[in-house]
C-alpha positions as a LaTeX table, in Angstrom:
\begin{tabular}{lrrr}
\hline
Residue & $x$ (\AA) & $y$ (\AA) & $z$ (\AA) \\
\hline
Met1 & $-11.51$ & 1.39 & 4.02 \\
Phe2 & $-14.58$ & 1.22 & 3.32 \\
Ser3 & $-15.03$ & 5.29 & 3.55 \\
Val4 & $-18.76$ & 7.09 & 3.66 \\
Phe5 & $-17.44$ & 9.37 & 1.59 \\
Leu6 & $-17.01$ & 6.88 & $-0.89$ \\
Lys7 & $-19.92$ & 5.34 & $-0.66$ \\
Gly8 & $-18.82$ & 2.08 & 1.00 \\
Lys9 & $-16.81$ & 0.96 & $-1.91$ \\
Gly10 & $-13.31$ & 1.39 & $-0.33$ \\
Gly11 & $-10.28$ & 3.51 & $-1.26$ \\
Lys12 & $-7.35$ & 5.60 & 1.39 \\
Gly13 & $-6.68$ & 2.14 & 3.21 \\
Val14 & $-2.93$ & 2.72 & 2.30 \\
Ala15 & $-2.96$ & 6.43 & 3.05 \\
Ser16 & $-4.48$ & 5.40 & 6.29 \\
Phe17 & $-1.78$ & 2.50 & 7.40 \\
Val18 & 0.62 & 4.93 & 5.92 \\
Gly19 & $-0.78$ & 8.24 & 8.43 \\
Gly20 & $-0.69$ & 6.24 & 11.43 \\
Ala21 & 2.04 & 4.68 & 10.46 \\
Leu22 & 3.64 & 8.52 & 10.43 \\
Ala23 & 2.82 & 9.34 & 14.15 \\
Leu24 & 4.53 & 6.00 & 14.93 \\
Asp25 & 7.99 & 5.52 & 13.75 \\
Phe26 & 8.21 & 8.43 & 10.84 \\
Pro27 & 12.35 & 7.60 & 9.85 \\
Arg28 & 11.02 & 4.21 & 8.82 \\
Thr29 & 7.93 & 5.57 & 7.36 \\
Leu30 & 9.73 & 7.47 & 5.67 \\
Met31 & 11.32 & 4.75 & 4.14 \\
Gly32 & 8.51 & 2.97 & 3.08 \\
Ile33 & 6.72 & 6.72 & 0.83 \\
Ala34 & 10.30 & 6.05 & $-0.78$ \\
Leu35 & 10.28 & 3.04 & $-1.82$ \\
Phe36 & 6.80 & 3.73 & $-3.11$ \\
Phe37 & 7.90 & 6.26 & $-5.11$ \\
Leu38 & 10.88 & 4.24 & $-6.69$ \\
Val39 & 8.68 & 1.79 & $-7.69$ \\
Leu40 & 5.84 & 4.07 & $-8.61$ \\
Leu41 & 8.30 & 6.17 & $-11.04$ \\
Pro42 & 9.57 & 3.14 & $-13.42$ \\
Thr43 & 5.85 & 0.84 & $-13.42$ \\
Arg44 & 3.80 & 3.50 & $-12.99$ \\
Phe45 & 2.12 & 0.84 & $-11.09$ \\
Val46 & $-0.18$ & 2.37 & $-8.44$ \\
Ser47 & $-1.16$ & $-0.68$ & $-6.77$ \\
Leu48 & 2.22 & $-1.98$ & $-7.04$ \\
Ala49 & 4.50 & 0.67 & $-5.26$ \\
Ser50 & 0.52 & 0.50 & $-2.24$ \\
Leu51 & 1.77 & $-3.35$ & $-2.15$ \\
Thr52 & 5.29 & $-3.11$ & $-1.85$ \\
Ala53 & 5.93 & $-0.48$ & 0.46 \\
Ser54 & 2.88 & $-1.37$ & 2.71 \\
Leu55 & 4.86 & $-4.59$ & 3.29 \\
Ala56 & 8.50 & $-3.38$ & 3.42 \\
Leu57 & 7.20 & $-0.67$ & 6.64 \\
Thr58 & 6.12 & $-4.19$ & 7.70 \\
Phe59 & 9.22 & $-5.83$ & 7.87 \\
Leu60 & 10.92 & $-2.51$ & 9.14 \\
Met61 & 8.72 & $-2.60$ & 11.65 \\
Leu62 & 8.53 & $-5.88$ & 12.87 \\
His63 & 12.60 & $-5.20$ & 12.18 \\
Ala64 & 12.80 & $-2.29$ & 14.88 \\
Tyr65 & 9.18 & $-3.84$ & 16.90 \\
Gly66 & 9.43 & $-7.35$ & 17.63 \\
Leu67 & 5.36 & $-9.22$ & 17.38 \\
Ala68 & 4.50 & $-5.18$ & 19.26 \\
Ala69 & 4.59 & $-4.42$ & 14.92 \\
Trp70 & 1.63 & $-6.87$ & 14.80 \\
Pro71 & $-0.92$ & $-3.97$ & 13.72 \\
Ala72 & 1.41 & $-3.67$ & 10.73 \\
Ile73 & 0.85 & $-7.49$ & 10.09 \\
Leu74 & $-2.90$ & $-6.61$ & 10.26 \\
Trp75 & $-3.23$ & $-3.96$ & 8.14 \\
Thr76 & $-0.77$ & $-4.82$ & 5.57 \\
Gly77 & $-3.08$ & $-8.34$ & 5.28 \\
Leu78 & $-5.43$ & $-6.07$ & 5.01 \\
Val79 & $-4.33$ & $-3.35$ & 2.00 \\
Phe80 & $-2.85$ & $-6.52$ & 0.09 \\
Trp81 & $-6.51$ & $-8.68$ & 0.57 \\
Lys82 & $-8.28$ & $-5.03$ & $-0.31$ \\
His83 & $-5.70$ & $-5.35$ & $-3.82$ \\
Arg84 & $-6.64$ & $-8.51$ & $-4.81$ \\
Glu85 & $-8.69$ & $-8.04$ & $-7.68$ \\
Asn86 & $-5.58$ & $-5.57$ & $-8.24$ \\
Ile87 & $-2.50$ & $-7.88$ & $-7.88$ \\
Arg88 & $-4.56$ & $-10.73$ & $-10.48$ \\
Arg89 & $-4.91$ & $-7.94$ & $-13.10$ \\
Leu90 & $-1.03$ & $-7.65$ & $-12.23$ \\
Lys91 & $-0.83$ & $-10.88$ & $-12.89$ \\
Ala92 & $-2.13$ & $-10.99$ & $-16.05$ \\
Gly93 & $-1.00$ & $-7.83$ & $-17.01$ \\
Thr94 & $-4.92$ & $-6.14$ & $-17.46$ \\
Glu95 & $-3.82$ & $-3.49$ & $-14.42$ \\
Arg96 & $-3.72$ & 0.15 & $-15.89$ \\
Arg97 & $-1.02$ & 2.40 & $-15.11$ \\
Leu98 & $-1.18$ & 5.67 & $-13.65$ \\
Phe99 & $-1.98$ & 8.50 & $-15.91$ \\
Asp100 & $-3.64$ & 5.97 & $-18.44$ \\
Lys101 & $-6.38$ & 6.34 & $-20.46$ \\
Lys102 & $-10.02$ & 4.60 & $-19.81$ \\
Gly103 & $-10.19$ & 1.51 & $-22.32$ \\
Glu104 & $-6.14$ & 1.67 & $-23.50$ \\
\hline
\end{tabular}
């Protein structure tokens, strides 16, 4: 979430979550990835798709593994924390959509 390659400014937290989840439970993670695209394609909000998919994947993991899925709960909490500005912009209607140019 705080990549040295991005000068500590974040990025790729959801990708790290998905990578770990793929290693742990491939089928459920594929469901989460499918949900990501089901949200992304009609809305073009990457942040909304990421938040929805990470939350859904956590519930899928909890359903399958019970409280042994606690790392997914923590990671999703971190994803939501890091996306708090995106959540504010989504609520305000100012979040940028995928493929929108700056200033639009």
